[in-house]
mmCIF file of the N, C-alpha and C atoms, coordinates in Angstrom:
data_MODEL
# 
_entry.id   MODEL 
# 
loop_
_atom_site.group_PDB 
_atom_site.id 
_atom_site.type_symbol 
_atom_site.label_atom_id 
_atom_site.label_alt_id 
_atom_site.label_comp_id 
_atom_site.label_asym_id 
_atom_site.label_entity_id 
_atom_site.label_seq_id 
_atom_site.pdbx_PDB_ins_code 
_atom_site.Cartn_x 
_atom_site.Cartn_y 
_atom_site.Cartn_z 
_atom_site.occupancy 
_atom_site.B_iso_or_equiv 
_atom_site.pdbx_formal_charge 
_atom_site.auth_seq_id 
_atom_site.auth_comp_id 
_atom_site.auth_asym_id 
_atom_site.auth_atom_id 
_atom_site.pdbx_PDB_model_num 
ATOM 1   N N  . UNK A 1 1  ? -1.627  16.444  -0.582  1.00 0.00 ? 1  UNK A N  1 
ATOM 2   C CA . UNK A 1 1  ? -1.999  15.149  -1.088  1.00 0.00 ? 1  UNK A CA 1 
ATOM 3   C C  . UNK A 1 1  ? -1.539  14.987  -2.540  1.00 0.00 ? 1  UNK A C  1 
ATOM 4   N N  . UNK A 1 2  ? -1.696  16.016  -3.349  1.00 0.00 ? 2  UNK A N  1 
ATOM 5   C CA . UNK A 1 2  ? -1.303  15.895  -4.758  1.00 0.00 ? 2  UNK A CA 1 
ATOM 6   C C  . UNK A 1 2  ? 0.199   15.655  -4.903  1.00 0.00 ? 2  UNK A C  1 
ATOM 7   N N  . UNK A 1 3  ? 1.012   16.263  -4.026  1.00 0.00 ? 3  UNK A N  1 
ATOM 8   C CA . UNK A 1 3  ? 2.460   16.020  -4.078  1.00 0.00 ? 3  UNK A CA 1 
ATOM 9   C C  . UNK A 1 3  ? 2.785   14.561  -3.784  1.00 0.00 ? 3  UNK A C  1 
ATOM 10  N N  . UNK A 1 4  ? 2.113   13.991  -2.800  1.00 0.00 ? 4  UNK A N  1 
ATOM 11  C CA . UNK A 1 4  ? 2.336   12.583  -2.452  1.00 0.00 ? 4  UNK A CA 1 
ATOM 12  C C  . UNK A 1 4  ? 1.957   11.681  -3.624  1.00 0.00 ? 4  UNK A C  1 
ATOM 13  N N  . UNK A 1 5  ? 0.779   11.898  -4.191  1.00 0.00 ? 5  UNK A N  1 
ATOM 14  C CA . UNK A 1 5  ? 0.327   11.062  -5.308  1.00 0.00 ? 5  UNK A CA 1 
ATOM 15  C C  . UNK A 1 5  ? 1.227   11.224  -6.533  1.00 0.00 ? 5  UNK A C  1 
ATOM 16  N N  . UNK A 1 6  ? 1.665   12.438  -6.813  1.00 0.00 ? 6  UNK A N  1 
ATOM 17  C CA . UNK A 1 6  ? 2.566   12.655  -7.950  1.00 0.00 ? 6  UNK A CA 1 
ATOM 18  C C  . UNK A 1 6  ? 3.924   12.008  -7.734  1.00 0.00 ? 6  UNK A C  1 
ATOM 19  N N  . UNK A 1 7  ? 4.404   11.974  -6.492  1.00 0.00 ? 7  UNK A N  1 
ATOM 20  C CA . UNK A 1 7  ? 5.728   11.417  -6.213  1.00 0.00 ? 7  UNK A CA 1 
ATOM 21  C C  . UNK A 1 7  ? 5.795   9.908   -6.417  1.00 0.00 ? 7  UNK A C  1 
ATOM 22  N N  . UNK A 1 8  ? 4.667   9.224   -6.366  1.00 0.00 ? 8  UNK A N  1 
ATOM 23  C CA . UNK A 1 8  ? 4.676   7.771   -6.583  1.00 0.00 ? 8  UNK A CA 1 
ATOM 24  C C  . UNK A 1 8  ? 4.282   7.410   -8.006  1.00 0.00 ? 8  UNK A C  1 
ATOM 25  N N  . UNK A 1 9  ? 4.154   8.414   -8.871  1.00 0.00 ? 9  UNK A N  1 
ATOM 26  C CA . UNK A 1 9  ? 3.914   8.215   -10.303 1.00 0.00 ? 9  UNK A CA 1 
ATOM 27  C C  . UNK A 1 9  ? 2.681   7.366   -10.588 1.00 0.00 ? 9  UNK A C  1 
ATOM 28  N N  . UNK A 1 10 ? 1.560   7.768   -10.031 1.00 0.00 ? 10 UNK A N  1 
ATOM 29  C CA . UNK A 1 10 ? 0.308   7.058   -10.266 1.00 0.00 ? 10 UNK A CA 1 
ATOM 30  C C  . UNK A 1 10 ? -0.251  7.397   -11.638 1.00 0.00 ? 10 UNK A C  1 
ATOM 31  N N  . UNK A 1 11 ? -0.882  6.410   -12.241 1.00 0.00 ? 11 UNK A N  1 
ATOM 32  C CA . UNK A 1 11 ? -1.556  6.592   -13.513 1.00 0.00 ? 11 UNK A CA 1 
ATOM 33  C C  . UNK A 1 11 ? -3.025  6.264   -13.301 1.00 0.00 ? 11 UNK A C  1 
ATOM 34  N N  . UNK A 1 12 ? -3.904  7.102   -13.798 1.00 0.00 ? 12 UNK A N  1 
ATOM 35  C CA . UNK A 1 12 ? -5.331  6.885   -13.620 1.00 0.00 ? 12 UNK A CA 1 
ATOM 36  C C  . UNK A 1 12 ? -5.848  5.839   -14.595 1.00 0.00 ? 12 UNK A C  1 
ATOM 37  N N  . UNK A 1 13 ? -6.517  4.827   -14.047 1.00 0.00 ? 13 UNK A N  1 
ATOM 38  C CA . UNK A 1 13 ? -7.161  3.819   -14.886 1.00 0.00 ? 13 UNK A CA 1 
ATOM 39  C C  . UNK A 1 13 ? -8.635  4.148   -15.039 1.00 0.00 ? 13 UNK A C  1 
ATOM 40  N N  . UNK A 1 14 ? -9.259  4.555   -13.941 1.00 0.00 ? 14 UNK A N  1 
ATOM 41  C CA . UNK A 1 14 ? -10.667 4.942   -13.936 1.00 0.00 ? 14 UNK A CA 1 
ATOM 42  C C  . UNK A 1 14 ? -10.812 6.137   -13.005 1.00 0.00 ? 14 UNK A C  1 
ATOM 43  N N  . UNK A 1 15 ? -11.545 7.128   -13.449 1.00 0.00 ? 15 UNK A N  1 
ATOM 44  C CA . UNK A 1 15 ? -11.771 8.307   -12.624 1.00 0.00 ? 15 UNK A CA 1 
ATOM 45  C C  . UNK A 1 15 ? -13.232 8.679   -12.757 1.00 0.00 ? 15 UNK A C  1 
ATOM 46  N N  . UNK A 1 16 ? -13.851 9.040   -11.660 1.00 0.00 ? 16 UNK A N  1 
ATOM 47  C CA . UNK A 1 16 ? -15.240 9.444   -11.757 1.00 0.00 ? 16 UNK A CA 1 
ATOM 48  C C  . UNK A 1 16 ? -15.735 10.068  -10.478 1.00 0.00 ? 16 UNK A C  1 
ATOM 49  N N  . UNK A 1 17 ? -16.902 10.637  -10.578 1.00 0.00 ? 17 UNK A N  1 
ATOM 50  C CA . UNK A 1 17 ? -17.566 11.219  -9.425  1.00 0.00 ? 17 UNK A CA 1 
ATOM 51  C C  . UNK A 1 17 ? -18.939 10.582  -9.326  1.00 0.00 ? 17 UNK A C  1 
ATOM 52  N N  . UNK A 1 18 ? -19.277 10.117  -8.144  1.00 0.00 ? 18 UNK A N  1 
ATOM 53  C CA . UNK A 1 18 ? -20.569 9.494   -7.925  1.00 0.00 ? 18 UNK A CA 1 
ATOM 54  C C  . UNK A 1 18 ? -21.396 10.346  -6.991  1.00 0.00 ? 18 UNK A C  1 
ATOM 55  N N  . UNK A 1 19 ? -22.641 10.560  -7.339  1.00 0.00 ? 19 UNK A N  1 
ATOM 56  C CA . UNK A 1 19 ? -23.591 11.269  -6.486  1.00 0.00 ? 19 UNK A CA 1 
ATOM 57  C C  . UNK A 1 19 ? -24.766 10.316  -6.332  1.00 0.00 ? 19 UNK A C  1 
ATOM 58  N N  . UNK A 1 20 ? -24.794 9.587   -5.216  1.00 0.00 ? 20 UNK A N  1 
ATOM 59  C CA . UNK A 1 20 ? -25.724 8.476   -5.044  1.00 0.00 ? 20 UNK A CA 1 
ATOM 60  C C  . UNK A 1 20 ? -26.783 8.762   -4.000  1.00 0.00 ? 20 UNK A C  1 
ATOM 61  N N  . UNK A 1 21 ? -27.982 8.268   -4.231  1.00 0.00 ? 21 UNK A N  1 
ATOM 62  C CA . UNK A 1 21 ? -29.060 8.355   -3.257  1.00 0.00 ? 21 UNK A CA 1 
ATOM 63  C C  . UNK A 1 21 ? -29.318 6.984   -2.661  1.00 0.00 ? 21 UNK A C  1 
ATOM 64  N N  . UNK A 1 22 ? -29.812 6.959   -1.466  1.00 0.00 ? 22 UNK A N  1 
ATOM 65  C CA . UNK A 1 22 ? -30.040 5.706   -0.747  1.00 0.00 ? 22 UNK A CA 1 
ATOM 66  C C  . UNK A 1 22 ? -31.183 4.910   -1.384  1.00 0.00 ? 22 UNK A C  1 
ATOM 67  N N  . UNK A 1 23 ? -31.085 3.608   -1.469  1.00 0.00 ? 23 UNK A N  1 
ATOM 68  C CA . UNK A 1 23 ? -29.952 2.759   -1.089  1.00 0.00 ? 23 UNK A CA 1 
ATOM 69  C C  . UNK A 1 23 ? -28.941 2.651   -2.231  1.00 0.00 ? 23 UNK A C  1 
ATOM 70  N N  . UNK A 1 24 ? -27.674 2.498   -1.878  1.00 0.00 ? 24 UNK A N  1 
ATOM 71  C CA . UNK A 1 24 ? -26.641 2.297   -2.891  1.00 0.00 ? 24 UNK A CA 1 
ATOM 72  C C  . UNK A 1 24 ? -25.551 1.365   -2.367  1.00 0.00 ? 24 UNK A C  1 
ATOM 73  N N  . UNK A 1 25 ? -24.874 0.723   -3.303  1.00 0.00 ? 25 UNK A N  1 
ATOM 74  C CA . UNK A 1 25 ? -23.761 -0.177  -2.993  1.00 0.00 ? 25 UNK A CA 1 
ATOM 75  C C  . UNK A 1 25 ? -22.897 -0.281  -4.233  1.00 0.00 ? 25 UNK A C  1 
ATOM 76  N N  . UNK A 1 26 ? -21.589 -0.206  -4.040  1.00 0.00 ? 26 UNK A N  1 
ATOM 77  C CA . UNK A 1 26 ? -20.627 -0.351  -5.118  1.00 0.00 ? 26 UNK A CA 1 
ATOM 78  C C  . UNK A 1 26 ? -19.703 -1.502  -4.752  1.00 0.00 ? 26 UNK A C  1 
ATOM 79  N N  . UNK A 1 27 ? -19.793 -2.600  -5.487  1.00 0.00 ? 27 UNK A N  1 
ATOM 80  C CA . UNK A 1 27 ? -18.967 -3.782  -5.232  1.00 0.00 ? 27 UNK A CA 1 
ATOM 81  C C  . UNK A 1 27 ? -17.778 -3.747  -6.189  1.00 0.00 ? 27 UNK A C  1 
ATOM 82  N N  . UNK A 1 28 ? -16.565 -3.778  -5.661  1.00 0.00 ? 28 UNK A N  1 
ATOM 83  C CA . UNK A 1 28 ? -15.358 -3.687  -6.480  1.00 0.00 ? 28 UNK A CA 1 
ATOM 84  C C  . UNK A 1 28 ? -14.576 -4.995  -6.356  1.00 0.00 ? 28 UNK A C  1 
ATOM 85  N N  . UNK A 1 29 ? -14.425 -5.721  -7.459  1.00 0.00 ? 29 UNK A N  1 
ATOM 86  C CA . UNK A 1 29 ? -13.690 -6.987  -7.413  1.00 0.00 ? 29 UNK A CA 1 
ATOM 87  C C  . UNK A 1 29 ? -12.182 -6.763  -7.279  1.00 0.00 ? 29 UNK A C  1 
ATOM 88  N N  . UNK A 1 30 ? -11.470 -7.819  -7.004  1.00 0.00 ? 30 UNK A N  1 
ATOM 89  C CA . UNK A 1 30 ? -10.010 -7.761  -6.966  1.00 0.00 ? 30 UNK A CA 1 
ATOM 90  C C  . UNK A 1 30 ? -9.512  -7.341  -8.346  1.00 0.00 ? 30 UNK A C  1 
ATOM 91  N N  . UNK A 1 31 ? -8.568  -6.409  -8.374  1.00 0.00 ? 31 UNK A N  1 
ATOM 92  C CA . UNK A 1 31 ? -8.029  -5.943  -9.651  1.00 0.00 ? 31 UNK A CA 1 
ATOM 93  C C  . UNK A 1 31 ? -6.574  -5.547  -9.470  1.00 0.00 ? 31 UNK A C  1 
ATOM 94  N N  . UNK A 1 32 ? -5.815  -5.423  -10.554 1.00 0.00 ? 32 UNK A N  1 
ATOM 95  C CA . UNK A 1 32 ? -4.369  -5.219  -10.440 1.00 0.00 ? 32 UNK A CA 1 
ATOM 96  C C  . UNK A 1 32 ? -3.929  -3.787  -10.167 1.00 0.00 ? 32 UNK A C  1 
ATOM 97  N N  . UNK A 1 33 ? -4.810  -2.933  -9.702  1.00 0.00 ? 33 UNK A N  1 
ATOM 98  C CA . UNK A 1 33 ? -4.415  -1.570  -9.362  1.00 0.00 ? 33 UNK A CA 1 
ATOM 99  C C  . UNK A 1 33 ? -5.129  -1.120  -8.095  1.00 0.00 ? 33 UNK A C  1 
ATOM 100 N N  . UNK A 1 34 ? -4.603  -0.075  -7.477  1.00 0.00 ? 34 UNK A N  1 
ATOM 101 C CA . UNK A 1 34 ? -5.181  0.400   -6.224  1.00 0.00 ? 34 UNK A CA 1 
ATOM 102 C C  . UNK A 1 34 ? -6.433  1.233   -6.474  1.00 0.00 ? 34 UNK A C  1 
ATOM 103 N N  . UNK A 1 35 ? -7.192  1.456   -5.404  1.00 0.00 ? 35 UNK A N  1 
ATOM 104 C CA . UNK A 1 35 ? -8.376  2.305   -5.467  1.00 0.00 ? 35 UNK A CA 1 
ATOM 105 C C  . UNK A 1 35 ? -8.219  3.440   -4.464  1.00 0.00 ? 35 UNK A C  1 
ATOM 106 N N  . UNK A 1 36 ? -8.693  4.603   -4.828  1.00 0.00 ? 36 UNK A N  1 
ATOM 107 C CA . UNK A 1 36 ? -8.599  5.779   -3.970  1.00 0.00 ? 36 UNK A CA 1 
ATOM 108 C C  . UNK A 1 36 ? -9.949  6.480   -3.987  1.00 0.00 ? 36 UNK A C  1 
ATOM 109 N N  . UNK A 1 37 ? -10.490 6.764   -2.804  1.00 0.00 ? 37 UNK A N  1 
ATOM 110 C CA . UNK A 1 37 ? -11.793 7.408   -2.681  1.00 0.00 ? 37 UNK A CA 1 
ATOM 111 C C  . UNK A 1 37 ? -11.698 8.590   -1.728  1.00 0.00 ? 37 UNK A C  1 
ATOM 112 N N  . UNK A 1 38 ? -12.474 9.632   -2.011  1.00 0.00 ? 38 UNK A N  1 
ATOM 113 C CA . UNK A 1 38 ? -12.614 10.778  -1.126  1.00 0.00 ? 38 UNK A CA 1 
ATOM 114 C C  . UNK A 1 38 ? -14.106 11.014  -0.940  1.00 0.00 ? 38 UNK A C  1 
ATOM 115 N N  . UNK A 1 39 ? -14.535 11.101  0.309   1.00 0.00 ? 39 UNK A N  1 
ATOM 116 C CA . UNK A 1 39 ? -15.940 11.389  0.613   1.00 0.00 ? 39 UNK A CA 1 
ATOM 117 C C  . UNK A 1 39 ? -16.063 12.905  0.726   1.00 0.00 ? 39 UNK A C  1 
ATOM 118 N N  . UNK A 1 40 ? -16.747 13.521  -0.242  1.00 0.00 ? 40 UNK A N  1 
ATOM 119 C CA . UNK A 1 40 ? -16.866 14.980  -0.238  1.00 0.00 ? 40 UNK A CA 1 
ATOM 120 C C  . UNK A 1 40 ? -18.151 15.465  0.428   1.00 0.00 ? 40 UNK A C  1 
ATOM 121 N N  . UNK A 1 41 ? -19.115 14.542  0.569   1.00 0.00 ? 41 UNK A N  1 
ATOM 122 C CA . UNK A 1 41 ? -20.383 14.910  1.199   1.00 0.00 ? 41 UNK A CA 1 
ATOM 123 C C  . UNK A 1 41 ? -21.083 13.638  1.644   1.00 0.00 ? 41 UNK A C  1 
ATOM 124 N N  . UNK A 1 42 ? -21.691 13.669  2.796   1.00 0.00 ? 42 UNK A N  1 
ATOM 125 C CA . UNK A 1 42 ? -22.447 12.519  3.275   1.00 0.00 ? 42 UNK A CA 1 
ATOM 126 C C  . UNK A 1 42 ? -21.600 11.505  4.017   1.00 0.00 ? 42 UNK A C  1 
ATOM 127 N N  . UNK A 1 43 ? -22.082 10.271  4.023   1.00 0.00 ? 43 UNK A N  1 
ATOM 128 C CA . UNK A 1 43 ? -21.381 9.211   4.748   1.00 0.00 ? 43 UNK A CA 1 
ATOM 129 C C  . UNK A 1 43 ? -21.654 7.870   4.083   1.00 0.00 ? 43 UNK A C  1 
ATOM 130 N N  . UNK A 1 44 ? -20.944 6.864   4.534   1.00 0.00 ? 44 UNK A N  1 
ATOM 131 C CA . UNK A 1 44 ? -21.117 5.521   4.004   1.00 0.00 ? 44 UNK A CA 1 
ATOM 132 C C  . UNK A 1 44 ? -20.231 4.556   4.762   1.00 0.00 ? 44 UNK A C  1 
ATOM 133 N N  . UNK A 1 45 ? -20.131 3.364   4.225   1.00 0.00 ? 45 UNK A N  1 
ATOM 134 C CA . UNK A 1 45 ? -19.328 2.317   4.853   1.00 0.00 ? 45 UNK A CA 1 
ATOM 135 C C  . UNK A 1 45 ? -18.435 1.678   3.813   1.00 0.00 ? 45 UNK A C  1 
ATOM 136 N N  . UNK A 1 46 ? -17.230 1.301   4.244   1.00 0.00 ? 46 UNK A N  1 
ATOM 137 C CA . UNK A 1 46 ? -16.290 0.548   3.437   1.00 0.00 ? 46 UNK A CA 1 
ATOM 138 C C  . UNK A 1 46 ? -16.210 -0.853  4.014   1.00 0.00 ? 46 UNK A C  1 
ATOM 139 N N  . UNK A 1 47 ? -16.471 -1.857  3.196   1.00 0.00 ? 47 UNK A N  1 
ATOM 140 C CA . UNK A 1 47 ? -16.359 -3.254  3.617   1.00 0.00 ? 47 UNK A CA 1 
ATOM 141 C C  . UNK A 1 47 ? -15.103 -3.859  3.004   1.00 0.00 ? 47 UNK A C  1 
ATOM 142 N N  . UNK A 1 48 ? -14.261 -4.437  3.861   1.00 0.00 ? 48 UNK A N  1 
ATOM 143 C CA . UNK A 1 48 ? -13.022 -5.083  3.438   1.00 0.00 ? 48 UNK A CA 1 
ATOM 144 C C  . UNK A 1 48 ? -12.999 -6.519  3.932   1.00 0.00 ? 48 UNK A C  1 
ATOM 145 N N  . UNK A 1 49 ? -12.391 -7.425  3.163   1.00 0.00 ? 49 UNK A N  1 
ATOM 146 C CA . UNK A 1 49 ? -12.261 -8.793  3.656   1.00 0.00 ? 49 UNK A CA 1 
ATOM 147 C C  . UNK A 1 49 ? -11.256 -8.830  4.808   1.00 0.00 ? 49 UNK A C  1 
ATOM 148 N N  . UNK A 1 50 ? -11.480 -9.716  5.757   1.00 0.00 ? 50 UNK A N  1 
ATOM 149 C CA . UNK A 1 50 ? -10.567 -9.877  6.879   1.00 0.00 ? 50 UNK A CA 1 
ATOM 150 C C  . UNK A 1 50 ? -9.913  -11.245 6.729   1.00 0.00 ? 50 UNK A C  1 
ATOM 151 N N  . UNK A 1 51 ? -8.637  -11.257 6.415   1.00 0.00 ? 51 UNK A N  1 
ATOM 152 C CA . UNK A 1 51 ? -7.942  -12.517 6.154   1.00 0.00 ? 51 UNK A CA 1 
ATOM 153 C C  . UNK A 1 51 ? -7.774  -13.371 7.409   1.00 0.00 ? 51 UNK A C  1 
ATOM 154 N N  . UNK A 1 52 ? -7.905  -12.778 8.590   1.00 0.00 ? 52 UNK A N  1 
ATOM 155 C CA . UNK A 1 52 ? -7.713  -13.533 9.825   1.00 0.00 ? 52 UNK A CA 1 
ATOM 156 C C  . UNK A 1 52 ? -8.831  -14.543 10.082  1.00 0.00 ? 52 UNK A C  1 
ATOM 157 N N  . UNK A 1 53 ? -10.076 -14.128 9.877   1.00 0.00 ? 53 UNK A N  1 
ATOM 158 C CA . UNK A 1 53 ? -11.183 -15.028 10.203  1.00 0.00 ? 53 UNK A CA 1 
ATOM 159 C C  . UNK A 1 53 ? -12.194 -15.197 9.075   1.00 0.00 ? 53 UNK A C  1 
ATOM 160 N N  . UNK A 1 54 ? -11.917 -14.632 7.923   1.00 0.00 ? 54 UNK A N  1 
ATOM 161 C CA . UNK A 1 54 ? -12.806 -14.785 6.790   1.00 0.00 ? 54 UNK A CA 1 
ATOM 162 C C  . UNK A 1 54 ? -14.016 -13.865 6.801   1.00 0.00 ? 54 UNK A C  1 
ATOM 163 N N  . UNK A 1 55 ? -14.224 -13.117 7.875   1.00 0.00 ? 55 UNK A N  1 
ATOM 164 C CA . UNK A 1 55 ? -15.340 -12.185 7.945   1.00 0.00 ? 55 UNK A CA 1 
ATOM 165 C C  . UNK A 1 55 ? -14.900 -10.821 7.423   1.00 0.00 ? 55 UNK A C  1 
ATOM 166 N N  . UNK A 1 56 ? -15.872 -10.016 7.041   1.00 0.00 ? 56 UNK A N  1 
ATOM 167 C CA . UNK A 1 56 ? -15.542 -8.684  6.551   1.00 0.00 ? 56 UNK A CA 1 
ATOM 168 C C  . UNK A 1 56 ? -15.346 -7.706  7.699   1.00 0.00 ? 56 UNK A C  1 
ATOM 169 N N  . UNK A 1 57 ? -14.593 -6.643  7.415   1.00 0.00 ? 57 UNK A N  1 
ATOM 170 C CA . UNK A 1 57 ? -14.442 -5.518  8.328   1.00 0.00 ? 57 UNK A CA 1 
ATOM 171 C C  . UNK A 1 57 ? -15.199 -4.354  7.719   1.00 0.00 ? 57 UNK A C  1 
ATOM 172 N N  . UNK A 1 58 ? -15.980 -3.657  8.518   1.00 0.00 ? 58 UNK A N  1 
ATOM 173 C CA . UNK A 1 58 ? -16.717 -2.492  8.045   1.00 0.00 ? 58 UNK A CA 1 
ATOM 174 C C  . UNK A 1 58 ? -16.172 -1.247  8.722   1.00 0.00 ? 58 UNK A C  1 
ATOM 175 N N  . UNK A 1 59 ? -15.866 -0.251  7.896   1.00 0.00 ? 59 UNK A N  1 
ATOM 176 C CA . UNK A 1 59 ? -15.293 0.996   8.391   1.00 0.00 ? 59 UNK A CA 1 
ATOM 177 C C  . UNK A 1 59 ? -16.222 2.134   8.003   1.00 0.00 ? 59 UNK A C  1 
ATOM 178 N N  . UNK A 1 60 ? -16.623 2.930   8.987   1.00 0.00 ? 60 UNK A N  1 
ATOM 179 C CA . UNK A 1 60 ? -17.500 4.069   8.751   1.00 0.00 ? 60 UNK A CA 1 
ATOM 180 C C  . UNK A 1 60 ? -16.724 5.189   8.057   1.00 0.00 ? 60 UNK A C  1 
ATOM 181 N N  . UNK A 1 61 ? -17.327 5.794   7.035   1.00 0.00 ? 61 UNK A N  1 
ATOM 182 C CA . UNK A 1 61 ? -16.728 6.907   6.307   1.00 0.00 ? 61 UNK A CA 1 
ATOM 183 C C  . UNK A 1 61 ? -17.663 8.107   6.370   1.00 0.00 ? 61 UNK A C  1 
ATOM 184 N N  . UNK A 1 62 ? -17.089 9.302   6.469   1.00 0.00 ? 62 UNK A N  1 
ATOM 185 C CA . UNK A 1 62 ? -17.903 10.515  6.462   1.00 0.00 ? 62 UNK A CA 1 
ATOM 186 C C  . UNK A 1 62 ? -17.170 11.624  5.712   1.00 0.00 ? 62 UNK A C  1 
ATOM 187 N N  . UNK A 1 63 ? -17.837 12.741  5.548   1.00 0.00 ? 63 UNK A N  1 
ATOM 188 C CA . UNK A 1 63 ? -17.293 13.870  4.796   1.00 0.00 ? 63 UNK A CA 1 
ATOM 189 C C  . UNK A 1 63 ? -15.857 14.187  5.220   1.00 0.00 ? 63 UNK A C  1 
ATOM 190 N N  . UNK A 1 64 ? -14.985 14.284  4.227   1.00 0.00 ? 64 UNK A N  1 
ATOM 191 C CA . UNK A 1 64 ? -13.579 14.601  4.483   1.00 0.00 ? 64 UNK A CA 1 
ATOM 192 C C  . UNK A 1 64 ? -12.672 13.388  4.556   1.00 0.00 ? 64 UNK A C  1 
ATOM 193 N N  . UNK A 1 65 ? -13.231 12.189  4.656   1.00 0.00 ? 65 UNK A N  1 
ATOM 194 C CA . UNK A 1 65 ? -12.407 10.981  4.722   1.00 0.00 ? 65 UNK A CA 1 
ATOM 195 C C  . UNK A 1 65 ? -11.837 10.644  3.349   1.00 0.00 ? 65 UNK A C  1 
ATOM 196 N N  . UNK A 1 66 ? -10.615 10.136  3.347   1.00 0.00 ? 66 UNK A N  1 
ATOM 197 C CA . UNK A 1 66 ? -9.964  9.636   2.139   1.00 0.00 ? 66 UNK A CA 1 
ATOM 198 C C  . UNK A 1 66 ? -9.505  8.214   2.421   1.00 0.00 ? 66 UNK A C  1 
ATOM 199 N N  . UNK A 1 67 ? -9.640  7.338   1.430   1.00 0.00 ? 67 UNK A N  1 
ATOM 200 C CA . UNK A 1 67 ? -9.298  5.922   1.597   1.00 0.00 ? 67 UNK A CA 1 
ATOM 201 C C  . UNK A 1 67 ? -8.444  5.475   0.424   1.00 0.00 ? 67 UNK A C  1 
ATOM 202 N N  . UNK A 1 68 ? -7.356  4.774   0.723   1.00 0.00 ? 68 UNK A N  1 
ATOM 203 C CA . UNK A 1 68 ? -6.494  4.182   -0.285  1.00 0.00 ? 68 UNK A CA 1 
ATOM 204 C C  . UNK A 1 68 ? -6.527  2.676   -0.086  1.00 0.00 ? 68 UNK A C  1 
ATOM 205 N N  . UNK A 1 69 ? -7.000  1.948   -1.081  1.00 0.00 ? 69 UNK A N  1 
ATOM 206 C CA . UNK A 1 69 ? -7.135  0.490   -1.005  1.00 0.00 ? 69 UNK A CA 1 
ATOM 207 C C  . UNK A 1 69 ? -6.012  -0.134  -1.838  1.00 0.00 ? 69 UNK A C  1 
ATOM 208 N N  . UNK A 1 70 ? -5.191  -1.018  -1.254  1.00 0.00 ? 70 UNK A N  1 
ATOM 209 C CA . UNK A 1 70 ? -4.101  -1.645  -2.006  1.00 0.00 ? 70 UNK A CA 1 
ATOM 210 C C  . UNK A 1 70 ? -4.609  -2.425  -3.212  1.00 0.00 ? 70 UNK A C  1 
ATOM 211 N N  . UNK A 1 71 ? -3.770  -2.542  -4.216  1.00 0.00 ? 71 UNK A N  1 
ATOM 212 C CA . UNK A 1 71 ? -4.154  -3.288  -5.415  1.00 0.00 ? 71 UNK A CA 1 
ATOM 213 C C  . UNK A 1 71 ? -4.471  -4.733  -5.060  1.00 0.00 ? 71 UNK A C  1 
ATOM 214 N N  . UNK A 1 72 ? -5.421  -5.268  -5.790  1.00 0.00 ? 72 UNK A N  1 
ATOM 215 C CA . UNK A 1 72 ? -5.803  -6.650  -5.584  1.00 0.00 ? 72 UNK A CA 1 
ATOM 216 C C  . UNK A 1 72 ? -6.767  -6.882  -4.435  1.00 0.00 ? 72 UNK A C  1 
ATOM 217 N N  . UNK A 1 73 ? -7.224  -5.819  -3.762  1.00 0.00 ? 73 UNK A N  1 
ATOM 218 C CA . UNK A 1 73 ? -8.100  -5.972  -2.611  1.00 0.00 ? 73 UNK A CA 1 
ATOM 219 C C  . UNK A 1 73 ? -9.563  -5.774  -3.010  1.00 0.00 ? 73 UNK A C  1 
ATOM 220 N N  . UNK A 1 74 ? -10.339 -6.850  -2.933  1.00 0.00 ? 74 UNK A N  1 
ATOM 221 C CA . UNK A 1 74 ? -11.780 -6.753  -3.170  1.00 0.00 ? 74 UNK A CA 1 
ATOM 222 C C  . UNK A 1 74 ? -12.385 -5.915  -2.052  1.00 0.00 ? 74 UNK A C  1 
ATOM 223 N N  . UNK A 1 75 ? -13.366 -5.074  -2.388  1.00 0.00 ? 75 UNK A N  1 
ATOM 224 C CA . UNK A 1 75 ? -14.002 -4.243  -1.363  1.00 0.00 ? 75 UNK A CA 1 
ATOM 225 C C  . UNK A 1 75 ? -15.369 -3.761  -1.847  1.00 0.00 ? 75 UNK A C  1 
ATOM 226 N N  . UNK A 1 76 ? -16.115 -3.172  -0.945  1.00 0.00 ? 76 UNK A N  1 
ATOM 227 C CA . UNK A 1 76 ? -17.429 -2.611  -1.286  1.00 0.00 ? 76 UNK A CA 1 
ATOM 228 C C  . UNK A 1 76 ? -17.612 -1.306  -0.541  1.00 0.00 ? 76 UNK A C  1 
ATOM 229 N N  . UNK A 1 77 ? -18.315 -0.387  -1.168  1.00 0.00 ? 77 UNK A N  1 
ATOM 230 C CA . UNK A 1 77 ? -18.747 0.849   -0.549  1.00 0.00 ? 77 UNK A CA 1 
ATOM 231 C C  . UNK A 1 77 ? -20.262 0.810   -0.520  1.00 0.00 ? 77 UNK A C  1 
ATOM 232 N N  . UNK A 1 78 ? -20.868 1.257   0.580   1.00 0.00 ? 78 UNK A N  1 
ATOM 233 C CA . UNK A 1 78 ? -22.335 1.189   0.701   1.00 0.00 ? 78 UNK A CA 1 
ATOM 234 C C  . UNK A 1 78 ? -22.830 2.301   1.596   1.00 0.00 ? 78 UNK A C  1 
ATOM 235 N N  . UNK A 1 79 ? -24.163 2.456   1.614   1.00 0.00 ? 79 UNK A N  1 
ATOM 236 C CA . UNK A 1 79 ? -24.759 3.589   2.305   1.00 0.00 ? 79 UNK A CA 1 
ATOM 237 C C  . UNK A 1 79 ? -25.129 3.343   3.749   1.00 0.00 ? 79 UNK A C  1 
ATOM 238 N N  . UNK A 1 80 ? -25.492 2.152   4.150   1.00 0.00 ? 80 UNK A N  1 
ATOM 239 C CA . UNK A 1 80 ? -26.047 1.943   5.490   1.00 0.00 ? 80 UNK A CA 1 
ATOM 240 C C  . UNK A 1 80 ? -25.272 0.896   6.259   1.00 0.00 ? 80 UNK A C  1 
ATOM 241 N N  . UNK A 1 81 ? -25.403 0.932   7.558   1.00 0.00 ? 81 UNK A N  1 
ATOM 242 C CA . UNK A 1 81 ? -24.745 -0.047  8.418   1.00 0.00 ? 81 UNK A CA 1 
ATOM 243 C C  . UNK A 1 81 ? -25.581 -1.324  8.454   1.00 0.00 ? 81 UNK A C  1 
ATOM 244 N N  . UNK A 1 82 ? -25.459 -2.105  7.381   1.00 0.00 ? 82 UNK A N  1 
ATOM 245 C CA . UNK A 1 82 ? -26.168 -3.378  7.283   1.00 0.00 ? 82 UNK A CA 1 
ATOM 246 C C  . UNK A 1 82 ? -25.286 -4.378  6.559   1.00 0.00 ? 82 UNK A C  1 
ATOM 247 N N  . UNK A 1 83 ? -25.552 -5.618  6.747   1.00 0.00 ? 83 UNK A N  1 
ATOM 248 C CA . UNK A 1 83 ? -24.722 -6.665  6.135   1.00 0.00 ? 83 UNK A CA 1 
ATOM 249 C C  . UNK A 1 83 ? -25.029 -6.818  4.669   1.00 0.00 ? 83 UNK A C  1 
# 
C-alpha cells in the first residue's frame, strides 16, 4: 500500500487517529482533496451521496477495511446502522 501511495505523490493535509466510543459520527464536507481511512479495530458505516437518486449509500466497514474517497466527495463515518 505504501508503494502505491508514494507513487502518486500524495501530500498529507490532515492526519490523525481516532479512538471513538458509541455513539459517534464524523461528517466530512466536500473539500479539494481526497480522504483515506483504515479501520484498525471495530466497525462502522460509511455514508456517501448517491448522484443517481439523491439518496445516500451506506457501506459497512470492519477491521482491516481501507477506504479511499475521491476529492470533493462529501461523506460521513458513523457507528451504527441508522439514518
